[in-house]
N, C-alpha and C positions, 0 to 999 in steps of 0.2 A: 274834909267835906266839900269845901269850895272847889277843890281840884276835881273831885268826882262829878260835881254838878257841871263844871265846865266841860269835862270829857263827854258827859251825856248830851250836852247841848251843842257840841261842836258839829259844824256842817260836814256832811259826808260828800266827798267829791266823786266824780266819774269822768270817763272819757267817752264821748260820742264821736266815733270815727266815720266820716262820710267818704266812701270810695266810689269810683266810677271812672269811665273813660275820660280822657282829656276833652274839655268843652261839654261835659255831660250836664253841667249845672250845679256842681258841688258847692261852689262858692255862694251862689244864689241861695241854695238850700241851707247852707251853713249860717249865713247872715240871718235868715228868717228864723232858724231854730234857736240861735243864740238870743235873738230878740224875744222870742216866745218864752224861753227859759227865764230870762230876766223878769219878764212880765208876770211869770208864775212864782216869782220870789226866789229863784235860784241864782246865786252868784255865778255868772258865766263868763267865759273867755273864749274868743274865736281865734284859732290858729289856722290860717290859710297857708297851704304849702308854699305857694309862690311868694306870699308876703314874708314868710319866715326866711325863705332863701334870701330875699332882698335885704331883710334886716340883719342877717348874719354875714352878708357880703359873699354868699356862696353861689358860684355860677351853677346853672342847671347841668348836672352830670349827664354824660351821654352813655357811660358804661354801666354794667351791672354793679360793679363794686362801688361806684360813686352813688348810685341810687340806694344801694343797701345801707351805706353809711349815713346818708341823709335821713332816710326813713327811720333808722334806728335812733338817731339823735332826736328826731321829731317825736317818736314814741316816748323817749325818756323825758323830754321837756313836758309833754302832755301829762305824763304820770306824775311828774314833780308838782305841777300846778294842781292836779286833781287831789293829791295827798294833802294839799293845803285847803281843801274844802271847795274848790271850784268845779263847776261842771264845764269841762273843756270840750268845745266843739272843734274837731279837726276836719278840715276840708282838704283832702289830699289824695291823689290817685292811689299811691301805695300799690302798684300793680301786682305784686306777688302776695299770695296768701300768707307767706312767711312774714312779710312786713306787718300785716295786721295781727298775726298770731303773737308776735313779739309785743305789740302795743297792748294786746289783751292780757298777756302775762304780767306786764309791768303795772297796769292800771289797777287802782283799788276797786273799780267797777267799770264795766265796759259795755257799750252798745255799738253794734256795727250796722251802718245804714248804707244801702246800695242805691245810688241814683243810676237806674238801669236804662239810660238813654241809648238807643242803638247807635252803632258806629256811623251809619249813614246820616243820621240827624246831627250827630256831633260834628261831622265833617262839613255839613251845611252851615251850622252855627259858627264854628271856628273863630271866636272873637280875638284870639291871639295869633291867628295865622299858623298854628302848629300843624294842622292837617294839610294845609297847602304846602308847607315846608316839607312835610313827609312825602307828599306826592312828587315834589320837585327833586327829591333826593337829598335835601339839605338837613333833614332830620330823620335818619334811617331807623333810629331806635325808639320812635314814638310808640308808647303802649297802645295796643289795639290796631296799629298799622304795621310798622316793621318789627315791633317787639310784642311779646305776648302780654295779655292782661288776663289775670285769673279772677273771675268774679267770685263773690262769696258763695259758699255752699249753703250756709244757714244764716243769712242776715236777719237781724231783728226786725228791720223795716226795709221794704223795697219800694222805691219811689219811681214813678213814670217819668219824672223830669224834675228840674230844679224848683218849679213852682207848684208841685203836687201838694195841695192843701191837706188832703186826707193823710198822705204820708207824713206831712209835718206834724199833724195832730198825733199820729201814732208814735212818731219819734219823740215828741215831748212826753207822752205818756210813758214810753220806755225809759227815758232819762229820769223822770220823776220816780218811777218804780225802783230803779237800782239805787237811788239815794234815799229811799224810804219815805217818799212824799206821795200824796195823792194827786191825781190829775184833777185840774179844775173842771167843774161841771160844764158840759157843753150846752150852749144856748139853743141849739137847734140842729137838725140833721144837715150835713153838708152833701154835696153831690157825690154820688157813688156810695161805696161802702168799704169797710175794712174787713178783711178776712183774718181772723185770729186763729192761729194754729197751735197745736201742741208743740213743745220744744221751744228752744230759745237761742237767739244769737247773742245773748248777754250773760254775764256771770255776776256773782256777788249781788243778787237781787232778782234774778230770774225775770228779766223784762220780757213781756210777751212778744212773740214773733208775729209780725204783721206784714201783709203785702197790700199795697195800694192797688185797688182795682177800679178806680174811678173811671166810669165809662166816658166822661167828658174830658179827662185829662189827657193831654198829648205831650210828648217830650218836647222840651224847649231848650 
């Protein structure tokens, strides 16, 4: 009887994968989403792609094979943590749809979030100098510049930038939905609006698909 109660009360985990071009604002969005998830009572962990590479002592791979291997390892790590009841926020480019499809298959529940900052805005931000290096020929395989980036076809949430508050609220609602929790009541309307559409970019919980259309939000 105690074992059954423990099983029923066990936390359900999920992976919320934030994709987008380099310098789109994925890390900013990921930190904010992880903080909101914890504030909503979800045990959450943030896996930033660059931070994971540094922790594992893995240099940034330049070829397709190195990228495939890294994102496969990241997807497995995220799924491992999610199966232990964590909401795992992953902020990583994962430029191929196949990278995110693998993460979706492995995760107990999955939400795909697209930070859709245009390439021109990413190149202007360029906090790590990646776009500058690509223009100078030192980084020929940068996704979105010398290498292709495949945007999601059906993301659960689309954000205009890393600080898109409406998209953050939608992403939190999607994460709560796939783990069987209710979204906290909103205190008041924010700027802009969220368009909820039929269909889903999430499984194991059917998180609503949403696109941020905040009129005052600009890519940052």
